[in-house]
C-alpha positions as CSV (number, residue, x, y, z in Angstrom):
1,M,-20.4,-5.6,-2.9
2,R,-17.8,-8.2,-2.2
3,K,-16.8,-8.4,-5.8
4,L,-16.3,-4.7,-5.9
5,I,-14.0,-4.7,-2.9
6,H,-12.0,-7.5,-4.5
7,L,-11.8,-5.7,-7.8
8,I,-10.6,-2.5,-6.0
9,F,-8.0,-4.4,-4.0
10,I,-6.6,-6.2,-7.1
11,S,-6.6,-3.0,-9.0
12,V,-4.6,-1.2,-6.3
13,L,-2.1,-4.1,-6.2
14,L,-1.7,-4.0,-9.9
15,L,-1.3,-0.2,-10.1
16,L,1.0,0.0,-7.1
17,P,4.3,-0.4,-9.1
18,L,3.4,2.6,-11.2
19,F,4.0,4.8,-8.1
20,A,7.5,3.5,-7.5
21,D,10.3,5.9,-8.2
22,A,12.6,3.4,-9.9
23,C,13.9,-0.1,-9.4
24,P,17.0,-0.4,-7.2
25,M,19.1,-1.6,-10.2
26,C,18.2,1.5,-12.2
27,Q,21.1,3.7,-10.9
28,G,20.6,6.4,-13.5
29,A,17.1,7.3,-12.3
30,A,18.0,7.3,-8.6
31,S,19.7,10.0,-6.6
32,K,22.8,9.3,-4.6
33,D,20.8,9.2,-1.3
34,K,18.5,6.5,-2.7
35,V,21.4,4.4,-3.9
36,N,23.1,4.7,-0.5
37,A,19.8,3.8,1.3
38,Y,19.4,0.8,-1.0
39,L,23.0,-0.4,-0.2
40,V,22.6,0.1,3.6
41,T,19.2,-1.8,3.5
42,T,20.8,-4.6,1.5
43,G,23.6,-4.9,4.1
44,I,21.2,-4.9,7.0
45,L,18.9,-7.5,5.4
46,G,21.9,-9.6,4.4
47,A,23.3,-9.6,8.0
48,M,19.9,-10.4,9.6
49,P,19.8,-14.2,9.0
50,I,23.3,-14.6,10.3
51,T,22.6,-12.5,13.4
52,L,19.4,-14.3,14.1
53,G,21.1,-17.7,13.7
54,V,23.9,-16.7,16.1
55,L,21.3,-15.4,18.6
56,L,19.3,-18.6,18.4
57,F,22.5,-20.6,18.9
58,V,23.4,-18.6,22.0
59,W,19.9,-18.8,23.4
60,I,19.7,-22.6,23.0
61,R,23.2,-23.0,24.4
62,R,22.4,-20.9,27.5
63,A,19.1,-22.8,28.0
64,H,21.0,-26.1,27.8
65,K,23.7,-25.0,30.2
66,S,21.1,-23.8,32.8
67,K,19.4,-27.2,32.7
68,T,22.6,-29.1,33.2
69,D,23.8,-26.9,36.1
């Protein structure tokens, strides 16, 4: 039974890309809305590490200031 579950899980993982509409770089197969969504998502994900770094810096700085005061 366990082998069957693993076989089904691996099969689903291998077949999952077949259901994808198109890759993000395939601009010809995508509609304008999908291209815009891809660009917005790329911008958000690109800004996320910088934002998290700044927030971490501010958090540590405030914690340090509160301990020294």
